[in-house]
mmCIF file of the N, C-alpha and C atoms, coordinates in Angstrom:
data_MODEL
# 
_entry.id   MODEL 
# 
loop_
_atom_site.group_PDB 
_atom_site.id 
_atom_site.type_symbol 
_atom_site.label_atom_id 
_atom_site.label_alt_id 
_atom_site.label_comp_id 
_atom_site.label_asym_id 
_atom_site.label_entity_id 
_atom_site.label_seq_id 
_atom_site.pdbx_PDB_ins_code 
_atom_site.Cartn_x 
_atom_site.Cartn_y 
_atom_site.Cartn_z 
_atom_site.occupancy 
_atom_site.B_iso_or_equiv 
_atom_site.pdbx_formal_charge 
_atom_site.auth_seq_id 
_atom_site.auth_comp_id 
_atom_site.auth_asym_id 
_atom_site.auth_atom_id 
_atom_site.pdbx_PDB_model_num 
ATOM 1   N N  . MET A 1 1  ? 28.509 -8.353  -92.817  1.00 0.00 ? 1  MET A N  1 
ATOM 2   C CA . MET A 1 1  ? 27.120 -8.833  -93.447  1.00 0.00 ? 1  MET A CA 1 
ATOM 3   C C  . MET A 1 1  ? 26.722 -10.073 -93.454  1.00 0.00 ? 1  MET A C  1 
ATOM 4   N N  . GLU A 1 2  ? 25.687 -10.034 -92.843  1.00 0.00 ? 2  GLU A N  1 
ATOM 5   C CA . GLU A 1 2  ? 24.886 -11.581 -92.489  1.00 0.00 ? 2  GLU A CA 1 
ATOM 6   C C  . GLU A 1 2  ? 24.462 -12.024 -93.798  1.00 0.00 ? 2  GLU A C  1 
ATOM 7   N N  . THR A 1 3  ? 24.503 -13.061 -94.152  1.00 0.00 ? 3  THR A N  1 
ATOM 8   C CA . THR A 1 3  ? 23.807 -13.747 -95.511  1.00 0.00 ? 3  THR A CA 1 
ATOM 9   C C  . THR A 1 3  ? 23.015 -14.990 -94.774  1.00 0.00 ? 3  THR A C  1 
ATOM 10  N N  . ARG A 1 4  ? 21.896 -15.300 -95.868  1.00 0.00 ? 4  ARG A N  1 
ATOM 11  C CA . ARG A 1 4  ? 21.407 -16.517 -95.588  1.00 0.00 ? 4  ARG A CA 1 
ATOM 12  C C  . ARG A 1 4  ? 21.118 -17.318 -96.902  1.00 0.00 ? 4  ARG A C  1 
ATOM 13  N N  . ILE A 1 5  ? 20.832 -18.562 -96.952  1.00 0.00 ? 5  ILE A N  1 
ATOM 14  C CA . ILE A 1 5  ? 20.778 -19.633 -97.992  1.00 0.00 ? 5  ILE A CA 1 
ATOM 15  C C  . ILE A 1 5  ? 19.253 -19.964 -98.234  1.00 0.00 ? 5  ILE A C  1 
ATOM 16  N N  . LEU A 1 6  ? 18.510 -19.577 -99.420  1.00 0.00 ? 6  LEU A N  1 
ATOM 17  C CA . LEU A 1 6  ? 17.418 -20.119 -99.477  1.00 0.00 ? 6  LEU A CA 1 
ATOM 18  C C  . LEU A 1 6  ? 17.646 -21.451 -100.330 1.00 0.00 ? 6  LEU A C  1 
ATOM 19  N N  . THR A 1 7  ? 17.100 -22.554 -99.605  1.00 0.00 ? 7  THR A N  1 
ATOM 20  C CA . THR A 1 7  ? 17.492 -24.033 -100.410 1.00 0.00 ? 7  THR A CA 1 
ATOM 21  C C  . THR A 1 7  ? 16.802 -24.157 -101.716 1.00 0.00 ? 7  THR A C  1 
ATOM 22  N N  . MET A 1 8  ? 17.032 -24.765 -102.846 1.00 0.00 ? 8  MET A N  1 
ATOM 23  C CA . MET A 1 8  ? 16.374 -24.928 -103.823 1.00 0.00 ? 8  MET A CA 1 
ATOM 24  C C  . MET A 1 8  ? 16.156 -26.481 -104.239 1.00 0.00 ? 8  MET A C  1 
ATOM 25  N N  . THR A 1 9  ? 15.463 -27.100 -104.679 1.00 0.00 ? 9  THR A N  1 
ATOM 26  C CA . THR A 1 9  ? 15.542 -28.731 -104.855 1.00 0.00 ? 9  THR A CA 1 
ATOM 27  C C  . THR A 1 9  ? 16.385 -28.830 -106.464 1.00 0.00 ? 9  THR A C  1 
ATOM 28  N N  . SER A 1 10 ? 16.533 -28.033 -107.355 1.00 0.00 ? 10 SER A N  1 
ATOM 29  C CA . SER A 1 10 ? 17.190 -27.984 -108.589 1.00 0.00 ? 10 SER A CA 1 
ATOM 30  C C  . SER A 1 10 ? 18.265 -26.792 -109.084 1.00 0.00 ? 10 SER A C  1 
ATOM 31  N N  . GLN A 1 11 ? 19.033 -26.899 -109.957 1.00 0.00 ? 11 GLN A N  1 
ATOM 32  C CA . GLN A 1 11 ? 19.722 -25.849 -110.272 1.00 0.00 ? 11 GLN A CA 1 
ATOM 33  C C  . GLN A 1 11 ? 18.785 -25.249 -111.355 1.00 0.00 ? 11 GLN A C  1 
ATOM 34  N N  . THR A 1 12 ? 18.118 -25.845 -111.953 1.00 0.00 ? 12 THR A N  1 
ATOM 35  C CA . THR A 1 12 ? 17.279 -25.123 -112.830 1.00 0.00 ? 12 THR A CA 1 
ATOM 36  C C  . THR A 1 12 ? 16.423 -24.322 -112.053 1.00 0.00 ? 12 THR A C  1 
ATOM 37  N N  . ILE A 1 13 ? 15.594 -24.565 -111.046 1.00 0.00 ? 13 ILE A N  1 
ATOM 38  C CA . ILE A 1 13 ? 14.880 -23.724 -110.197 1.00 0.00 ? 13 ILE A CA 1 
ATOM 39  C C  . ILE A 1 13 ? 15.872 -22.444 -109.561 1.00 0.00 ? 13 ILE A C  1 
ATOM 40  N N  . ALA A 1 14 ? 16.817 -22.816 -109.162 1.00 0.00 ? 14 ALA A N  1 
ATOM 41  C CA . ALA A 1 14 ? 17.782 -21.849 -108.433 1.00 0.00 ? 14 ALA A CA 1 
ATOM 42  C C  . ALA A 1 14 ? 18.025 -20.640 -109.845 1.00 0.00 ? 14 ALA A C  1 
ATOM 43  N N  . MET A 1 15 ? 18.284 -21.231 -111.016 1.00 0.00 ? 15 MET A N  1 
ATOM 44  C CA . MET A 1 15 ? 18.687 -20.236 -112.114 1.00 0.00 ? 15 MET A CA 1 
ATOM 45  C C  . MET A 1 15 ? 17.473 -19.311 -112.407 1.00 0.00 ? 15 MET A C  1 
ATOM 46  N N  . LYS A 1 16 ? 16.154 -19.799 -112.089 1.00 0.00 ? 16 LYS A N  1 
ATOM 47  C CA . LYS A 1 16 ? 15.002 -19.089 -112.450 1.00 0.00 ? 16 LYS A CA 1 
ATOM 48  C C  . LYS A 1 16 ? 14.708 -18.018 -111.463 1.00 0.00 ? 16 LYS A C  1 
ATOM 49  N N  . ALA A 1 17 ? 15.094 -18.580 -110.407 1.00 0.00 ? 17 ALA A N  1 
ATOM 50  C CA . ALA A 1 17 ? 15.003 -17.554 -109.094 1.00 0.00 ? 17 ALA A CA 1 
ATOM 51  C C  . ALA A 1 17 ? 15.855 -16.445 -108.896 1.00 0.00 ? 17 ALA A C  1 
ATOM 52  N N  . LYS A 1 18 ? 17.089 -16.732 -109.409 1.00 0.00 ? 18 LYS A N  1 
ATOM 53  C CA . LYS A 1 18 ? 18.306 -15.714 -109.519 1.00 0.00 ? 18 LYS A CA 1 
ATOM 54  C C  . LYS A 1 18 ? 17.750 -14.704 -110.608 1.00 0.00 ? 18 LYS A C  1 
ATOM 55  N N  . ARG A 1 19 ? 17.288 -15.193 -111.695 1.00 0.00 ? 19 ARG A N  1 
ATOM 56  C CA . ARG A 1 19 ? 17.118 -14.196 -112.735 1.00 0.00 ? 19 ARG A CA 1 
ATOM 57  C C  . ARG A 1 19 ? 15.856 -13.060 -112.257 1.00 0.00 ? 19 ARG A C  1 
ATOM 58  N N  . LEU A 1 20 ? 15.007 -13.866 -111.534 1.00 0.00 ? 20 LEU A N  1 
ATOM 59  C CA . LEU A 1 20 ? 13.710 -12.886 -111.134 1.00 0.00 ? 20 LEU A CA 1 
ATOM 60  C C  . LEU A 1 20 ? 14.377 -12.087 -110.270 1.00 0.00 ? 20 LEU A C  1 
ATOM 61  N N  . LEU A 1 21 ? 14.961 -12.484 -109.219 1.00 0.00 ? 21 LEU A N  1 
ATOM 62  C CA . LEU A 1 21 ? 15.354 -11.584 -107.843 1.00 0.00 ? 21 LEU A CA 1 
ATOM 63  C C  . LEU A 1 21 ? 16.451 -10.561 -108.529 1.00 0.00 ? 21 LEU A C  1 
ATOM 64  N N  . GLU A 1 22 ? 17.048 -10.511 -109.426 1.00 0.00 ? 22 GLU A N  1 
ATOM 65  C CA . GLU A 1 22 ? 18.329 -9.807  -109.912 1.00 0.00 ? 22 GLU A CA 1 
ATOM 66  C C  . GLU A 1 22 ? 17.642 -8.705  -110.710 1.00 0.00 ? 22 GLU A C  1 
ATOM 67  N N  . LYS A 1 23 ? 16.475 -9.417  -111.484 1.00 0.00 ? 23 LYS A N  1 
ATOM 68  C CA . LYS A 1 23 ? 15.667 -8.262  -112.349 1.00 0.00 ? 23 LYS A CA 1 
ATOM 69  C C  . LYS A 1 23 ? 14.982 -7.418  -111.619 1.00 0.00 ? 23 LYS A C  1 
ATOM 70  N N  . ASN A 1 24 ? 14.538 -7.718  -110.011 1.00 0.00 ? 24 ASN A N  1 
ATOM 71  C CA . ASN A 1 24 ? 14.079 -6.894  -109.058 1.00 0.00 ? 24 ASN A CA 1 
ATOM 72  C C  . ASN A 1 24 ? 14.958 -6.262  -108.133 1.00 0.00 ? 24 ASN A C  1 
ATOM 73  N N  . GLY A 1 25 ? 16.469 -6.215  -108.793 1.00 0.00 ? 25 GLY A N  1 
ATOM 74  C CA . GLY A 1 25 ? 17.099 -5.425  -107.769 1.00 0.00 ? 25 GLY A CA 1 
ATOM 75  C C  . GLY A 1 25 ? 17.706 -6.135  -106.566 1.00 0.00 ? 25 GLY A C  1 
ATOM 76  N N  . ILE A 1 26 ? 17.695 -7.519  -106.092 1.00 0.00 ? 26 ILE A N  1 
ATOM 77  C CA . ILE A 1 26 ? 17.977 -8.399  -105.298 1.00 0.00 ? 26 ILE A CA 1 
ATOM 78  C C  . ILE A 1 26 ? 19.220 -9.105  -105.624 1.00 0.00 ? 26 ILE A C  1 
ATOM 79  N N  . TYR A 1 27 ? 20.550 -8.772  -105.063 1.00 0.00 ? 27 TYR A N  1 
ATOM 80  C CA . TYR A 1 27 ? 21.604 -9.728  -105.537 1.00 0.00 ? 27 TYR A CA 1 
ATOM 81  C C  . TYR A 1 27 ? 21.638 -10.996 -104.828 1.00 0.00 ? 27 TYR A C  1 
ATOM 82  N N  . VAL A 1 28 ? 21.813 -12.180 -105.771 1.00 0.00 ? 28 VAL A N  1 
ATOM 83  C CA . VAL A 1 28 ? 21.996 -13.270 -105.285 1.00 0.00 ? 28 VAL A CA 1 
ATOM 84  C C  . VAL A 1 28 ? 23.075 -14.204 -106.060 1.00 0.00 ? 28 VAL A C  1 
ATOM 85  N N  . ARG A 1 29 ? 23.500 -15.082 -105.173 1.00 0.00 ? 29 ARG A N  1 
ATOM 86  C CA . ARG A 1 29 ? 24.376 -16.089 -105.921 1.00 0.00 ? 29 ARG A CA 1 
ATOM 87  C C  . ARG A 1 29 ? 24.044 -17.558 -105.655 1.00 0.00 ? 29 ARG A C  1 
ATOM 88  N N  . ILE A 1 30 ? 24.180 -18.266 -106.853 1.00 0.00 ? 30 ILE A N  1 
ATOM 89  C CA . ILE A 1 30 ? 23.826 -19.574 -106.547 1.00 0.00 ? 30 ILE A CA 1 
ATOM 90  C C  . ILE A 1 30 ? 25.078 -20.365 -105.984 1.00 0.00 ? 30 ILE A C  1 
ATOM 91  N N  . VAL A 1 31 ? 24.580 -21.287 -104.791 1.00 0.00 ? 31 VAL A N  1 
ATOM 92  C CA . VAL A 1 31 ? 25.828 -21.873 -103.994 1.00 0.00 ? 31 VAL A CA 1 
ATOM 93  C C  . VAL A 1 31 ? 25.403 -23.443 -103.930 1.00 0.00 ? 31 VAL A C  1 
ATOM 94  N N  . ARG A 1 32 ? 26.282 -24.104 -103.643 1.00 0.00 ? 32 ARG A N  1 
ATOM 95  C CA . ARG A 1 32 ? 25.898 -25.635 -103.074 1.00 0.00 ? 32 ARG A CA 1 
ATOM 96  C C  . ARG A 1 32 ? 26.199 -25.668 -101.586 1.00 0.00 ? 32 ARG A C  1 
ATOM 97  N N  . PRO A 1 33 ? 24.966 -25.834 -100.911 1.00 0.00 ? 33 PRO A N  1 
ATOM 98  C CA . PRO A 1 33 ? 25.063 -25.823 -99.150  1.00 0.00 ? 33 PRO A CA 1 
ATOM 99  C C  . PRO A 1 33 ? 25.800 -27.345 -98.942  1.00 0.00 ? 33 PRO A C  1 
ATOM 100 N N  . SER A 1 34 ? 26.247 -27.064 -97.787  1.00 0.00 ? 34 SER A N  1 
ATOM 101 C CA . SER A 1 34 ? 26.810 -28.349 -97.390  1.00 0.00 ? 34 SER A CA 1 
ATOM 102 C C  . SER A 1 34 ? 25.657 -29.381 -96.966  1.00 0.00 ? 34 SER A C  1 
ATOM 103 N N  . PRO A 1 35 ? 25.892 -30.538 -97.174  1.00 0.00 ? 35 PRO A N  1 
ATOM 104 C CA . PRO A 1 35 ? 24.858 -31.352 -96.834  1.00 0.00 ? 35 PRO A CA 1 
ATOM 105 C C  . PRO A 1 35 ? 24.434 -31.486 -95.428  1.00 0.00 ? 35 PRO A C  1 
ATOM 106 N N  . ASN A 1 36 ? 25.570 -31.205 -94.795  1.00 0.00 ? 36 ASN A N  1 
ATOM 107 C CA . ASN A 1 36 ? 25.059 -31.144 -93.301  1.00 0.00 ? 36 ASN A CA 1 
ATOM 108 C C  . ASN A 1 36 ? 24.077 -30.058 -92.769  1.00 0.00 ? 36 ASN A C  1 
ATOM 109 N N  . LEU A 1 37 ? 23.994 -28.984 -93.469  1.00 0.00 ? 37 LEU A N  1 
ATOM 110 C CA . LEU A 1 37 ? 23.001 -28.066 -93.330  1.00 0.00 ? 37 LEU A CA 1 
ATOM 111 C C  . LEU A 1 37 ? 21.512 -28.375 -93.945  1.00 0.00 ? 37 LEU A C  1 
ATOM 112 N N  . THR A 1 38 ? 21.484 -29.259 -94.991  1.00 0.00 ? 38 THR A N  1 
ATOM 113 C CA . THR A 1 38 ? 20.307 -29.652 -95.496  1.00 0.00 ? 38 THR A CA 1 
ATOM 114 C C  . THR A 1 38 ? 19.903 -30.755 -95.293  1.00 0.00 ? 38 THR A C  1 
ATOM 115 N N  . PRO A 1 39 ? 18.999 -31.154 -94.107  1.00 0.00 ? 39 PRO A N  1 
ATOM 116 C CA . PRO A 1 39 ? 18.467 -32.390 -94.080  1.00 0.00 ? 39 PRO A CA 1 
ATOM 117 C C  . PRO A 1 39 ? 17.540 -33.213 -95.045  1.00 0.00 ? 39 PRO A C  1 
ATOM 118 N N  . LYS A 1 40 ? 16.983 -32.134 -95.651  1.00 0.00 ? 40 LYS A N  1 
ATOM 119 C CA . LYS A 1 40 ? 16.091 -32.685 -96.774  1.00 0.00 ? 40 LYS A CA 1 
ATOM 120 C C  . LYS A 1 40 ? 16.683 -32.804 -98.177  1.00 0.00 ? 40 LYS A C  1 
ATOM 121 N N  . GLY A 1 41 ? 18.064 -32.561 -98.063  1.00 0.00 ? 41 GLY A N  1 
ATOM 122 C CA . GLY A 1 41 ? 18.936 -33.138 -99.547  1.00 0.00 ? 41 GLY A CA 1 
ATOM 123 C C  . GLY A 1 41 ? 18.755 -32.135 -100.559 1.00 0.00 ? 41 GLY A C  1 
ATOM 124 N N  . CYS A 1 42 ? 18.640 -30.818 -100.076 1.00 0.00 ? 42 CYS A N  1 
ATOM 125 C CA . CYS A 1 42 ? 18.549 -29.672 -101.211 1.00 0.00 ? 42 CYS A CA 1 
ATOM 126 C C  . CYS A 1 42 ? 20.189 -29.631 -101.579 1.00 0.00 ? 42 CYS A C  1 
ATOM 127 N N  . SER A 1 43 ? 20.245 -29.635 -102.770 1.00 0.00 ? 43 SER A N  1 
ATOM 128 C CA . SER A 1 43 ? 21.673 -29.502 -103.467 1.00 0.00 ? 43 SER A CA 1 
ATOM 129 C C  . SER A 1 43 ? 21.885 -28.295 -103.774 1.00 0.00 ? 43 SER A C  1 
ATOM 130 N N  . PHE A 1 44 ? 21.238 -27.089 -104.346 1.00 0.00 ? 44 PHE A N  1 
ATOM 131 C CA . PHE A 1 44 ? 21.603 -25.819 -104.550 1.00 0.00 ? 44 PHE A CA 1 
ATOM 132 C C  . PHE A 1 44 ? 20.926 -24.834 -103.659 1.00 0.00 ? 44 PHE A C  1 
ATOM 133 N N  . GLY A 1 45 ? 21.305 -23.478 -103.575 1.00 0.00 ? 45 GLY A N  1 
ATOM 134 C CA . GLY A 1 45 ? 20.924 -22.632 -102.868 1.00 0.00 ? 45 GLY A CA 1 
ATOM 135 C C  . GLY A 1 45 ? 21.096 -21.236 -103.438 1.00 0.00 ? 45 GLY A C  1 
ATOM 136 N N  . LEU A 1 46 ? 20.200 -20.216 -103.073 1.00 0.00 ? 46 LEU A N  1 
ATOM 137 C CA . LEU A 1 46 ? 20.611 -18.977 -103.438 1.00 0.00 ? 46 LEU A CA 1 
ATOM 138 C C  . LEU A 1 46 ? 21.086 -18.172 -102.046 1.00 0.00 ? 46 LEU A C  1 
ATOM 139 N N  . GLN A 1 47 ? 22.237 -17.706 -102.092 1.00 0.00 ? 47 GLN A N  1 
ATOM 140 C CA . GLN A 1 47 ? 22.707 -16.892 -101.041 1.00 0.00 ? 47 GLN A CA 1 
ATOM 141 C C  . GLN A 1 47 ? 22.372 -15.670 -101.413 1.00 0.00 ? 47 GLN A C  1 
ATOM 142 N N  . THR A 1 48 ? 21.868 -14.876 -100.223 1.00 0.00 ? 48 THR A N  1 
ATOM 143 C CA . THR A 1 48 ? 21.790 -13.374 -100.396 1.00 0.00 ? 48 THR A CA 1 
ATOM 144 C C  . THR A 1 48 ? 21.844 -12.605 -98.931  1.00 0.00 ? 48 THR A C  1 
ATOM 145 N N  . ASP A 1 49 ? 22.033 -11.157 -98.900  1.00 0.00 ? 49 ASP A N  1 
ATOM 146 C CA . ASP A 1 49 ? 22.041 -10.702 -97.725  1.00 0.00 ? 49 ASP A CA 1 
ATOM 147 C C  . ASP A 1 49 ? 20.858 -10.613 -96.828  1.00 0.00 ? 49 ASP A C  1 
ATOM 148 N N  . GLU A 1 50 ? 20.896 -10.913 -95.683  1.00 0.00 ? 50 GLU A N  1 
ATOM 149 C CA . GLU A 1 50 ? 19.699 -11.127 -94.700  1.00 0.00 ? 50 GLU A CA 1 
ATOM 150 C C  . GLU A 1 50 ? 18.830 -9.814  -94.720  1.00 0.00 ? 50 GLU A C  1 
ATOM 151 N N  . ARG A 1 51 ? 19.274 -8.887  -95.138  1.00 0.00 ? 51 ARG A N  1 
ATOM 152 C CA . ARG A 1 51 ? 18.377 -7.472  -95.016  1.00 0.00 ? 51 ARG A CA 1 
ATOM 153 C C  . ARG A 1 51 ? 17.382 -7.581  -95.920  1.00 0.00 ? 51 ARG A C  1 
ATOM 154 N N  . VAL A 1 52 ? 17.581 -8.398  -97.152  1.00 0.00 ? 52 VAL A N  1 
ATOM 155 C CA . VAL A 1 52 ? 16.904 -8.091  -98.329  1.00 0.00 ? 52 VAL A CA 1 
ATOM 156 C C  . VAL A 1 52 ? 16.031 -9.733  -98.497  1.00 0.00 ? 52 VAL A C  1 
ATOM 157 N N  . LEU A 1 53 ? 16.163 -10.489 -97.528  1.00 0.00 ? 53 LEU A N  1 
ATOM 158 C CA . LEU A 1 53 ? 15.549 -11.973 -97.437  1.00 0.00 ? 53 LEU A CA 1 
ATOM 159 C C  . LEU A 1 53 ? 13.952 -11.752 -97.575  1.00 0.00 ? 53 LEU A C  1 
ATOM 160 N N  . THR A 1 54 ? 13.422 -10.950 -96.812  1.00 0.00 ? 54 THR A N  1 
ATOM 161 C CA . THR A 1 54 ? 11.762 -10.881 -96.656  1.00 0.00 ? 54 THR A CA 1 
ATOM 162 C C  . THR A 1 54 ? 11.457 -10.306 -98.141  1.00 0.00 ? 54 THR A C  1 
ATOM 163 N N  . SER A 1 55 ? 11.954 -9.313  -99.066  1.00 0.00 ? 55 SER A N  1 
ATOM 164 C CA . SER A 1 55 ? 11.701 -9.172  -100.111 1.00 0.00 ? 55 SER A CA 1 
ATOM 165 C C  . SER A 1 55 ? 11.703 -10.276 -100.959 1.00 0.00 ? 55 SER A C  1 
ATOM 166 N N  . ALA A 1 56 ? 12.825 -10.960 -101.048 1.00 0.00 ? 56 ALA A N  1 
ATOM 167 C CA . ALA A 1 56 ? 13.533 -11.917 -101.826 1.00 0.00 ? 56 ALA A CA 1 
ATOM 168 C C  . ALA A 1 56 ? 12.165 -13.004 -101.586 1.00 0.00 ? 56 ALA A C  1 
ATOM 169 N N  . LEU A 1 57 ? 11.651 -13.281 -100.512 1.00 0.00 ? 57 LEU A N  1 
ATOM 170 C CA . LEU A 1 57 ? 10.717 -14.428 -100.147 1.00 0.00 ? 57 LEU A CA 1 
ATOM 171 C C  . LEU A 1 57 ? 9.320  -13.831 -100.890 1.00 0.00 ? 57 LEU A C  1 
ATOM 172 N N  . LYS A 1 58 ? 9.212  -12.812 -100.675 1.00 0.00 ? 58 LYS A N  1 
ATOM 173 C CA . LYS A 1 58 ? 7.928  -12.291 -101.417 1.00 0.00 ? 58 LYS A CA 1 
ATOM 174 C C  . LYS A 1 58 ? 7.889  -12.209 -102.900 1.00 0.00 ? 58 LYS A C  1 
ATOM 175 N N  . TYR A 1 59 ? 9.063  -11.883 -103.552 1.00 0.00 ? 59 TYR A N  1 
ATOM 176 C CA . TYR A 1 59 ? 8.825  -12.444 -104.986 1.00 0.00 ? 59 TYR A CA 1 
ATOM 177 C C  . TYR A 1 59 ? 8.808  -13.725 -105.642 1.00 0.00 ? 59 TYR A C  1 
ATOM 178 N N  . LEU A 1 60 ? 9.910  -14.416 -104.779 1.00 0.00 ? 60 LEU A N  1 
ATOM 179 C CA . LEU A 1 60 ? 9.428  -15.973 -105.025 1.00 0.00 ? 60 LEU A CA 1 
ATOM 180 C C  . LEU A 1 60 ? 8.262  -16.465 -104.850 1.00 0.00 ? 60 LEU A C  1 
ATOM 181 N N  . ASP A 1 61 ? 7.415  -15.974 -103.761 1.00 0.00 ? 61 ASP A N  1 
ATOM 182 C CA . ASP A 1 61 ? 6.095  -16.512 -103.352 1.00 0.00 ? 61 ASP A CA 1 
ATOM 183 C C  . ASP A 1 61 ? 5.094  -16.064 -104.702 1.00 0.00 ? 61 ASP A C  1 
ATOM 184 N N  . LEU A 1 62 ? 5.258  -14.577 -105.086 1.00 0.00 ? 62 LEU A N  1 
ATOM 185 C CA . LEU A 1 62 ? 4.253  -14.112 -105.984 1.00 0.00 ? 62 LEU A CA 1 
ATOM 186 C C  . LEU A 1 62 ? 4.495  -14.898 -107.411 1.00 0.00 ? 62 LEU A C  1 
ATOM 187 N N  . ASN A 1 63 ? 5.686  -15.468 -107.670 1.00 0.00 ? 63 ASN A N  1 
ATOM 188 C CA . ASN A 1 63 ? 6.068  -15.811 -108.771 1.00 0.00 ? 63 ASN A CA 1 
ATOM 189 C C  . ASN A 1 63 ? 6.008  -17.437 -108.743 1.00 0.00 ? 63 ASN A C  1 
ATOM 190 N N  . ASP A 1 64 ? 5.424  -17.942 -107.553 1.00 0.00 ? 64 ASP A N  1 
ATOM 191 C CA . ASP A 1 64 ? 5.311  -19.586 -107.375 1.00 0.00 ? 64 ASP A CA 1 
ATOM 192 C C  . ASP A 1 64 ? 6.490  -20.148 -107.563 1.00 0.00 ? 64 ASP A C  1 
ATOM 193 N N  . ILE A 1 65 ? 7.592  -19.726 -107.222 1.00 0.00 ? 65 ILE A N  1 
ATOM 194 C CA . ILE A 1 65 ? 9.010  -20.418 -107.388 1.00 0.00 ? 65 ILE A CA 1 
ATOM 195 C C  . ILE A 1 65 ? 9.013  -20.948 -106.155 1.00 0.00 ? 65 ILE A C  1 
ATOM 196 N N  . PRO A 1 66 ? 9.234  -22.303 -105.901 1.00 0.00 ? 66 PRO A N  1 
ATOM 197 C CA . PRO A 1 66 ? 9.294  -23.012 -104.698 1.00 0.00 ? 66 PRO A CA 1 
ATOM 198 C C  . PRO A 1 66 ? 10.769 -22.948 -103.991 1.00 0.00 ? 66 PRO A C  1 
ATOM 199 N N  . TYR A 1 67 ? 10.544 -22.951 -102.965 1.00 0.00 ? 67 TYR A N  1 
ATOM 200 C CA . TYR A 1 67 ? 12.110 -22.969 -102.064 1.00 0.00 ? 67 TYR A CA 1 
ATOM 201 C C  . TYR A 1 67 ? 11.945 -23.716 -101.056 1.00 0.00 ? 67 TYR A C  1 
ATOM 202 N N  . GLY A 1 68 ? 13.092 -24.238 -100.282 1.00 0.00 ? 68 GLY A N  1 
ATOM 203 C CA . GLY A 1 68 ? 12.967 -25.157 -99.080  1.00 0.00 ? 68 GLY A CA 1 
ATOM 204 C C  . GLY A 1 68 ? 13.415 -24.254 -97.846  1.00 0.00 ? 68 GLY A C  1 
ATOM 205 N N  . GLU A 1 69 ? 14.287 -24.625 -97.223  1.00 0.00 ? 69 GLU A N  1 
ATOM 206 C CA . GLU A 1 69 ? 14.729 -24.055 -95.840  1.00 0.00 ? 69 GLU A CA 1 
ATOM 207 C C  . GLU A 1 69 ? 15.581 -22.789 -96.246  1.00 0.00 ? 69 GLU A C  1 
ATOM 208 N N  . ILE A 1 70 ? 15.444 -22.009 -94.921  1.00 0.00 ? 70 ILE A N  1 
ATOM 209 C CA . ILE A 1 70 ? 16.240 -20.902 -95.102  1.00 0.00 ? 70 ILE A CA 1 
ATOM 210 C C  . ILE A 1 70 ? 17.386 -21.496 -94.116  1.00 0.00 ? 70 ILE A C  1 
ATOM 211 N N  . ILE A 1 71 ? 18.604 -21.087 -94.317  1.00 0.00 ? 71 ILE A N  1 
ATOM 212 C CA . ILE A 1 71 ? 19.973 -21.454 -93.498  1.00 0.00 ? 71 ILE A CA 1 
ATOM 213 C C  . ILE A 1 71 ? 20.684 -20.490 -93.602  1.00 0.00 ? 71 ILE A C  1 
# 
């Protein structure tokens, strides 16, 4: 299973996004990405299966939840 991490600027935003996505059937977990992987300094991320990434991004966009890079 390939996974991706959506970077978030704060733990609060990551928790809000996690609740939204799991309510819509998308399993995610909050992780702390390596600083080497996040040049913008994002300290939290949501890890999810690559197969549901497009749906996850759609839900985040529709609910105005900001995210950074996808790593």
